[in-house]
N, C-alpha and C positions, 0 to 999 in steps of 0.2 A: 752348153752343158745344163743339165737339169738334175734335181734331186726330188724324190718323193718322200715326204715324211710319213711316220706311222699314222698320223691323223688324216692323211690324204692330201695335204697341201703340197703344191708344186712350186719350187723356187728355181729360177733360171739365172744364169750369168754367162758372160762372154760376149763376143762380137756377134751381133745379130743383124748384120747389114741386109740380109735377105728376108727378114721377118721370122726366122726360125726359132726365136726365143719365146714365142707364144705371148707376146706383149707388144704394145705400141712403141715403146722406146727401143728402137733397134740399135742405138749406138752405145748403150750402157754396158759397162763391164762388171757392174756391181751385182750382188745377189739381190733379187727382187721376187716378191710373191706374184704368182700368176693369178690374175682375176679379170673379171669383165666389168663393165660399167655398173652393173647392178648386184653382183655377187662374187664371192670368192669361189673358185672352182675347186671342188673336192674330187680327187681322182683315185682310180683304182690301179692305174698303170700309166707310165710315161716312157716314151722311146724317142731318142734323138739320133740324128745322123748329121753328116756335114752340112746339108742344105735344108733340112726340114726337121720338124718335131711333131710328135703325136701324143695326145693324151686321151684317156678314156674317163669320162665323167662317171663317178661311182654311182650316183643316184639314178641317172637316166640310162646309162650305158652308151651315151652318145660319144662318138669319136671325133675329136677336133684335130685337124692337121693344118700346119702353116709352114711357110718358108718359100724358098726359091723353087719355082716349078719348071725348071729348064728341061727336065726329062719326064714330066707328068707325075712327080712324086706326090702332089697333093690334089690331084684331080678328084672330082666327085664320081667315083665308080660305084655303081649300085649293082649288087648281085641279085 
């Protein structure tokens, strides 16, 4: 599960055994802020499914996807 705050911060919680919580701690069930090694990600949108999650970084428009890729959900498809 994920929530997007009015400030653009993304928090995730739940079981993320396939990496779908957009963070390195896949076993945590607690609410945690999504960030990278060098910055907090500020998002304009976030979408979750059973096996993957996606977020759009507000500043750059980059789309980040992560999770279990059993059916190609997070493949790098460029149009």
